[in-house]
DRENDO-1510 file (C-alpha; in Angstrom, 1 decimal, always signed):
<recs>
REC; n; res; u; v; w
REC; 1; UNK; -135.5; +12.4; +160.3 .
REC; 2; UNK; -136.1; +12.7; +164.0 .
REC; 3; UNK; -136.9; +16.3; +164.8 .
REC; 4; UNK; -134.3; +16.6; +167.6 .
REC; 5; UNK; -131.7; +15.1; +165.4 .
REC; 6; UNK; -132.6; +17.6; +162.7 .
REC; 7; UNK; -132.2; +20.4; +165.2 .
REC; 8; UNK; -128.8; +19.0; +166.3 .
REC; 9; UNK; -127.6; +19.0; +162.6 .
REC; 10; UNK; -129.0; +22.5; +161.9 .
REC; 11; UNK; -127.4; +24.1; +165.0 .
REC; 12; UNK; -124.0; +22.4; +164.4 .
REC; 13; UNK; -124.0; +23.5; +160.8 .
REC; 14; UNK; -124.6; +27.1; +161.9 .
REC; 15; UNK; -121.4; +26.9; +164.0 .
REC; 16; UNK; -119.2; +24.7; +161.7 .
REC; 17; UNK; -119.6; +26.4; +158.3 .
REC; 18; UNK; -119.3; +24.4; +155.1 .
REC; 19; UNK; -118.8; +21.0; +156.6 .
REC; 20; UNK; -122.2; +19.2; +156.4 .
REC; 21; UNK; -120.8; +15.8; +155.5 .
REC; 22; UNK; -118.1; +15.8; +158.2 .
REC; 23; UNK; -120.9; +16.7; +160.7 .
REC; 24; UNK; -123.0; +13.8; +159.6 .
REC; 25; UNK; -120.0; +11.5; +159.7 .
REC; 26; UNK; -119.4; +12.5; +163.4 .
REC; 27; UNK; -123.0; +11.9; +164.3 .
REC; 28; UNK; -122.9; +8.6; +162.4 .
REC; 29; UNK; -120.0; +7.5; +164.7 .
REC; 30; UNK; -121.9; +8.6; +167.8 .
REC; 31; UNK; -125.2; +7.0; +166.9 .
REC; 32; UNK; -123.4; +3.7; +165.9 .
REC; 33; UNK; -121.7; +3.6; +169.3 .
REC; 34; UNK; -118.2; +4.1; +167.9 .
REC; 35; UNK; -115.4; +6.6; +168.1 .
REC; 36; UNK; -114.1; +9.2; +165.6 .
REC; 37; UNK; -110.5; +10.0; +164.5 .
REC; 38; UNK; -110.1; +13.4; +162.7 .
REC; 39; UNK; -106.7; +13.7; +161.0 .
REC; 40; UNK; -105.8; +17.0; +159.5 .
REC; 41; UNK; -103.5; +20.0; +159.8 .
REC; 42; UNK; -103.9; +22.4; +162.8 .
REC; 43; UNK; -106.5; +25.2; +162.5 .
REC; 44; UNK; -109.2; +23.6; +160.3 .
REC; 45; UNK; -111.9; +23.1; +163.0 .
REC; 46; UNK; -111.2; +19.7; +164.5 .
REC; 47; UNK; -111.4; +20.8; +168.1 .
REC; 48; UNK; -114.3; +23.2; +167.4 .
REC; 49; UNK; -116.4; +20.4; +165.9 .
REC; 50; UNK; -116.1; +18.3; +169.1 .
REC; 51; UNK; -117.0; +21.3; +171.3 .
REC; 52; UNK; -120.0; +22.2; +169.2 .
REC; 53; UNK; -121.3; +18.6; +169.3 .
REC; 54; UNK; -120.9; +18.4; +173.0 .
REC; 55; UNK; -122.8; +21.6; +173.6 .
REC; 56; UNK; -125.5; +20.8; +171.1 .
REC; 57; UNK; -126.1; +17.3; +172.4 .
REC; 58; UNK; -125.9; +18.4; +176.1 .
REC; 59; UNK; -123.1; +16.0; +176.9 .
REC; 60; UNK; -120.5; +16.2; +179.7 .
REC; 61; UNK; -117.3; +17.2; +177.9 .
REC; 62; UNK; -113.7; +16.7; +178.7 .
REC; 63; UNK; -110.6; +17.6; +176.8 .
REC; 64; UNK; -107.3; +15.8; +177.2 .
REC; 65; UNK; -104.3; +17.6; +175.6 .
REC; 66; UNK; -101.9; +14.8; +174.5 .
REC; 67; UNK; -98.2; +15.7; +175.0 .
REC; 68; UNK; -95.0; +13.7; +175.0 .
REC; 69; UNK; -94.9; +13.7; +178.8 .
REC; 70; UNK; -98.5; +12.6; +179.4 .
REC; 71; UNK; -98.9; +9.6; +181.7 .
REC; 72; UNK; -101.7; +7.0; +181.8 .
REC; 73; UNK; -102.7; +8.2; +185.3 .
REC; 74; UNK; -103.2; +11.7; +183.8 .
REC; 75; UNK; -106.0; +10.2; +181.6 .
REC; 76; UNK; -107.5; +7.5; +183.9 .
REC; 77; UNK; -107.1; +9.0; +187.3 .
REC; 78; UNK; -105.3; +8.1; +190.5 .
REC; 79; UNK; -105.9; +7.0; +194.1 .
REC; 80; UNK; -104.6; +9.5; +196.7 .
REC; 81; UNK; -104.1; +8.7; +200.4 .
REC; 82; UNK; -106.1; +11.0; +202.6 .
REC; 83; UNK; -104.7; +11.5; +206.1 .
REC; 84; UNK; -108.0; +12.4; +207.7 .
REC; 85; UNK; -109.8; +9.3; +206.7 .
REC; 86; UNK; -106.7; +7.0; +206.7 .
REC; 87; UNK; -107.9; +5.6; +203.3 .
REC; 88; UNK; -107.1; +6.0; +199.6 .
REC; 89; UNK; -109.6; +7.9; +197.6 .
REC; 90; UNK; -109.9; +7.6; +193.9 .
REC; 91; UNK; -109.8; +10.8; +191.9 .
REC; 92; UNK; -111.2; +10.1; +188.4 .
REC; 93; UNK; -109.3; +11.4; +185.4 .
REC; 94; UNK; -110.7; +13.3; +182.4 .
REC; 95; UNK; -111.7; +10.0; +180.7 .
REC; 96; UNK; -114.8; +9.9; +182.9 .
REC; 97; UNK; -116.9; +12.1; +180.7 .
REC; 98; UNK; -119.6; +11.4; +178.1 .
REC; 99; UNK; -117.6; +13.0; +175.3 .
REC; 100; UNK; -113.9; +13.0; +175.5 .
REC; 101; UNK; -111.7; +15.0; +173.1 .
REC; 102; UNK; -108.2; +13.4; +172.8 .
REC; 103; UNK; -106.5; +16.4; +171.3 .
REC; 104; UNK; -103.4; +15.7; +169.1 .
REC; 105; UNK; -103.5; +12.1; +170.3 .
REC; 106; UNK; -100.4; +11.1; +168.2 .
REC; 107; UNK; -98.2; +13.6; +170.2 .
REC; 108; UNK; -98.3; +11.3; +173.2 .
REC; 109; UNK; -96.1; +8.2; +173.7 .
REC; 110; UNK; -97.5; +4.7; +172.9 .
REC; 111; UNK; -97.8; +4.1; +176.6 .
REC; 112; UNK; -100.1; +7.0; +177.1 .
REC; 113; UNK; -102.1; +6.2; +173.9 .
REC; 114; UNK; -102.6; +2.7; +175.2 .
REC; 115; UNK; -104.6; +4.0; +178.2 .
REC; 116; UNK; -107.5; +4.6; +175.8 .
REC; 117; UNK; -107.7; +1.1; +174.5 .
REC; 118; UNK; -109.9; -0.5; +177.2 .
REC; 119; UNK; -112.0; +2.6; +177.6 .
REC; 120; UNK; -112.8; +2.7; +173.9 .
REC; 121; UNK; -113.5; -1.0; +173.5 .
REC; 122; UNK; -115.2; -1.9; +176.8 .
REC; 123; UNK; -116.5; +1.5; +178.0 .
REC; 124; UNK; -114.7; +0.8; +181.3 .
REC; 125; UNK; -111.3; +1.3; +182.8 .
REC; 126; UNK; -109.3; -0.9; +185.2 .
REC; 127; UNK; -107.2; +1.0; +187.6 .
REC; 128; UNK; -105.2; -0.6; +190.4 .
REC; 129; UNK; -107.2; -3.8; +190.0 .
REC; 130; UNK; -110.6; -2.2; +190.2 .
REC; 131; UNK; -112.8; -1.9; +187.1 .
REC; 132; UNK; -114.9; +1.3; +186.8 .
REC; 133; UNK; -117.6; +1.9; +184.3 .
REC; 134; UNK; -117.5; +5.0; +182.2 .
REC; 135; UNK; -120.5; +7.3; +181.6 .
REC; 136; UNK; -123.2; +6.5; +179.0 .
REC; 137; UNK; -123.1; +7.5; +176.2 .
REC; 138; UNK; -119.3; +7.4; +175.9 .
REC; 139; UNK; -117.8; +8.9; +172.8 .
REC; 140; UNK; -114.2; +9.7; +172.0 .
REC; 141; UNK; -113.2; +12.2; +169.3 .
REC; 142; UNK; -109.4; +12.1; +168.7 .
REC; 143; UNK; -107.6; +14.6; +166.6 .
REC; 144; UNK; -104.4; +13.7; +164.9 .
REC; 145; UNK; -101.8; +15.8; +163.2 .
REC; 146; UNK; -100.3; +14.6; +159.9 .
REC; 147; UNK; -97.6; +12.0; +160.7 .
REC; 148; UNK; -94.9; +14.0; +158.8 .
REC; 149; UNK; -95.1; +16.8; +161.5 .
REC; 150; UNK; -92.4; +17.1; +164.1 .
REC; 151; UNK; -93.0; +15.4; +167.5 .
REC; 152; UNK; -95.7; +12.8; +166.4 .
REC; 153; UNK; -95.9; +9.1; +167.3 .
REC; 154; UNK; -97.7; +6.9; +164.8 .
REC; 155; UNK; -100.8; +5.2; +166.2 .
REC; 156; UNK; -100.5; +1.4; +166.3 .
REC; 157; UNK; -102.9; -0.7; +164.3 .
REC; 158; UNK; -104.6; -1.9; +167.5 .
REC; 159; UNK; -105.4; +1.7; +168.5 .
REC; 160; UNK; -106.5; +2.7; +165.0 .
REC; 161; UNK; -108.9; -0.2; +164.9 .
REC; 162; UNK; -110.7; +1.1; +167.9 .
REC; 163; UNK; -111.9; +4.1; +165.8 .
REC; 164; UNK; -115.1; +3.4; +163.8 .
REC; 165; UNK; -114.2; +6.1; +161.3 .
REC; 166; UNK; -111.4; +8.4; +160.3 .
REC; 167; UNK; -112.2; +11.6; +158.5 .
REC; 168; UNK; -110.5; +14.8; +157.4 .
REC; 169; UNK; -111.9; +18.3; +157.8 .
REC; 170; UNK; -110.2; +19.9; +154.8 .
REC; 171; UNK; -110.0; +23.5; +154.0 .
REC; 172; UNK; -113.4; +25.4; +153.9 .
REC; 173; UNK; -114.8; +26.5; +150.6 .
REC; 174; UNK; -114.6; +30.2; +149.6 .
REC; 175; UNK; -118.1; +31.0; +150.8 .
REC; 176; UNK; -117.7; +29.3; +154.2 .
REC; 177; UNK; -114.2; +30.8; +154.7 .
REC; 178; UNK; -115.6; +34.3; +154.0 .
REC; 179; UNK; -118.3; +33.6; +156.7 .
REC; 180; UNK; -115.6; +32.6; +159.2 .
REC; 181; UNK; -113.4; +35.7; +158.4 .
REC; 182; UNK; -116.3; +38.2; +158.6 .
REC; 183; UNK; -118.4; +36.6; +161.3 .
REC; 184; UNK; -118.4; +36.3; +165.1 .
REC; 185; UNK; -115.6; +34.5; +166.9 .
REC; 186; UNK; -116.3; +30.8; +167.1 .
REC; 187; UNK; -115.8; +30.8; +170.9 .
REC; 188; UNK; -118.6; +33.3; +171.3 .
REC; 189; UNK; -120.8; +31.2; +169.1 .
REC; 190; UNK; -120.1; +28.0; +171.1 .
REC; 191; UNK; -120.8; +29.8; +174.4 .
REC; 192; UNK; -124.3; +30.6; +173.1 .
REC; 193; UNK; -125.2; +27.1; +171.9 .
REC; 194; UNK; -128.0; +25.3; +173.7 .
REC; 195; UNK; -128.7; +21.5; +174.0 .
REC; 196; UNK; -131.0; +20.3; +171.2 .
REC; 197; UNK; -131.5; +16.7; +172.5 .
REC; 198; UNK; -131.9; +15.0; +175.9 .
REC; 199; UNK; -129.3; +12.3; +176.8 .
REC; 200; UNK; -132.1; +9.7; +177.1 .
REC; 201; UNK; -133.2; +10.4; +173.5 .
REC; 202; UNK; -129.6; +10.1; +172.2 .
REC; 203; UNK; -129.3; +6.7; +173.9 .
REC; 204; UNK; -132.7; +5.7; +172.4 .
REC; 205; UNK; -131.5; +6.6; +169.0 .
REC; 206; UNK; -128.4; +4.5; +169.5 .
REC; 207; UNK; -130.6; +1.6; +170.2 .
REC; 208; UNK; -132.8; +2.4; +167.2 .
REC; 209; UNK; -129.7; +2.2; +164.9 .
REC; 210; UNK; -129.4; -1.5; +165.8 .
REC; 211; UNK; -132.9; -2.1; +164.5 .
REC; 212; UNK; -132.3; -0.7; +161.1 .
REC; 213; UNK; -133.0; -3.5; +158.6 .
REC; 214; UNK; -130.1; -5.0; +156.6 .
REC; 215; UNK; -131.2; -7.4; +153.8 .
REC; 216; UNK; -129.4; -10.6; +152.8 .
REC; 217; UNK; -128.4; -9.0; +149.5 .
REC; 218; UNK; -126.8; -6.1; +151.4 .
REC; 219; UNK; -124.9; -8.6; +153.5 .
REC; 220; UNK; -123.7; -10.2; +150.3 .
REC; 221; UNK; -122.4; -6.9; +149.2 .
REC; 222; UNK; -120.5; -6.3; +152.4 .
REC; 223; UNK; -119.0; -9.8; +152.3 .
REC; 224; UNK; -117.9; -9.2; +148.7 .
REC; 225; UNK; -116.1; -6.0; +149.8 .
REC; 226; UNK; -114.3; -7.8; +152.6 .
REC; 227; UNK; -113.4; -10.8; +150.4 .
REC; 228; UNK; -112.0; -8.6; +147.7 .
REC; 229; UNK; -109.6; -6.9; +150.1 .
REC; 230; UNK; -108.4; -10.3; +151.2 .
REC; 231; UNK; -107.8; -11.7; +147.8 .
REC; 232; UNK; -106.6; -8.7; +145.9 .
REC; 233; UNK; -102.8; -7.9; +145.6 .
REC; 234; UNK; -103.6; -4.2; +146.0 .
REC; 235; UNK; -103.9; -4.6; +149.7 .
REC; 236; UNK; -101.2; -5.6; +152.2 .
REC; 237; UNK; -103.8; -7.3; +154.3 .
REC; 238; UNK; -107.5; -7.7; +154.0 .
REC; 239; UNK; -110.3; -6.2; +156.2 .
REC; 240; UNK; -111.2; -8.1; +159.4 .
REC; 241; UNK; -114.6; -9.3; +160.5 .
REC; 242; UNK; -114.6; -6.4; +162.9 .
REC; 243; UNK; -114.2; -4.0; +160.0 .
REC; 244; UNK; -117.3; -5.7; +158.4 .
REC; 245; UNK; -119.3; -5.1; +161.6 .
REC; 246; UNK; -118.1; -1.5; +161.6 .
REC; 247; UNK; -119.3; -1.0; +158.0 .
REC; 248; UNK; -122.7; -2.3; +158.9 .
REC; 249; UNK; -123.0; -0.2; +162.1 .
REC; 250; UNK; -122.0; +3.0; +160.3 .
REC; 251; UNK; -124.3; +2.2; +157.4 .
REC; 252; UNK; -127.2; +1.7; +159.7 .
REC; 253; UNK; -126.5; +5.0; +161.5 .
REC; 254; UNK; -126.2; +6.8; +158.2 .
REC; 255; UNK; -129.6; +5.4; +157.0 .
REC; 256; UNK; -131.2; +6.6; +160.3 .
REC; 257; UNK; -129.8; +10.1; +159.8 .
REC; 258; UNK; -131.1; +10.0; +156.2 .
REC; 259; UNK; -134.6; +9.1; +157.6 .
REC; 260; UNK; -134.8; +5.5; +156.4 .
REC; 261; UNK; -135.4; +2.2; +158.3 .
REC; 262; UNK; -133.3; +0.0; +155.9 .
REC; 263; UNK; -129.7; +0.2; +154.6 .
REC; 264; UNK; -129.1; +0.5; +150.9 .
REC; 265; UNK; -125.8; +0.0; +149.0 .
REC; 266; UNK; -125.3; +3.7; +148.7 .
REC; 267; UNK; -125.1; +4.0; +152.4 .
REC; 268; UNK; -122.3; +1.5; +152.5 .
REC; 269; UNK; -120.5; +3.3; +149.7 .
REC; 270; UNK; -120.9; +6.7; +151.4 .
REC; 271; UNK; -119.4; +5.7; +154.7 .
REC; 272; UNK; -116.9; +3.1; +153.4 .
REC; 273; UNK; -113.9; +5.5; +152.9 .
REC; 274; UNK; -114.2; +6.7; +156.5 .
REC; 275; UNK; -114.5; +3.2; +157.9 .
REC; 276; UNK; -111.7; +1.5; +156.0 .
REC; 277; UNK; -109.2; +4.2; +155.1 .
REC; 278; UNK; -107.2; +3.6; +158.4 .
REC; 279; UNK; -107.6; -0.2; +158.2 .
REC; 280; UNK; -106.3; -0.8; +154.7 .
REC; 281; UNK; -102.7; -0.7; +153.7 .
REC; 282; UNK; -101.1; -0.8; +150.2 .
REC; 283; UNK; -99.8; +1.2; +147.3 .
REC; 284; UNK; -101.6; +4.4; +146.4 .
REC; 285; UNK; -103.0; +4.7; +150.0 .
REC; 286; UNK; -105.2; +7.7; +149.2 .
REC; 287; UNK; -107.3; +5.8; +146.6 .
REC; 288; UNK; -107.6; +2.4; +148.2 .
REC; 289; UNK; -111.2; +2.9; +149.4 .
REC; 290; UNK; -112.3; +4.4; +146.1 .
REC; 291; UNK; -110.7; +1.6; +144.2 .
REC; 292; UNK; -112.5; -0.9; +146.4 .
REC; 293; UNK; -115.9; +0.7; +145.6 .
REC; 294; UNK; -115.2; +0.6; +141.9 .
REC; 295; UNK; -113.9; -2.9; +141.9 .
REC; 296; UNK; -116.8; -4.6; +143.7 .
REC; 297; UNK; -120.2; -4.6; +141.9 .
REC; 298; UNK; -123.4; -4.2; +143.8 .
REC; 299; UNK; -125.3; -7.6; +143.8 .
</recs>
């Protein structure tokens, strides 16, 4: 593994106790050039994870608190007329950052949620007819409360599909929770974190992910997974070609984190639940991804 990447993981794990796989999933999304959706109940470390990653990677960080009265201009920015110059001056919104935390994204109205679509897909925003590029790298971590909670708006399929992966933090194990209860306040720990990687090195790693080798047999396996979801009655609708590309991108990034230059089937199986859980619909929603892995044999 790259030494800087190893340092990033080690420092992040020192601040986020007992969540090594969730940390690696978040880094997988970032290295693959995607975005991450974290769905879980309040208080399990969703926001803390994003703050720790931003500090550890040395990225410009911005937090947007999504509420029912949030407007698209509150996210993207607005042009204000300045009397002295006699011209409109654009004031960029919080979306213009390298890492953006969209906190409790499903508490905002669909109109406000839609302001993220172009930014997440094209890494640019169009405001008042002018297209403006976003910083590089550009990474969105959105947190989402369970849909049964009061005051939430479900994310539409078009919005969900913009996220490379969806994960859950879950409760900490007994050992990790004891460390949280008896240790230093997380805010104090975050304030002391130092960058473990240069931005240029992170961008280089994102380019390196694209060079990770994928064999024809591995492509056969991914296609078999996609085909099964389209033909099986278990699923309301099958996975799209974009979902297949997401599987490959995430598997490549996972292989890089694991210190390999080629993807193996186990990489696909490891990241598959996070990549497809928000893209598949059907009965027994919680087991759809696991059922898919069990149903399709490795070539």
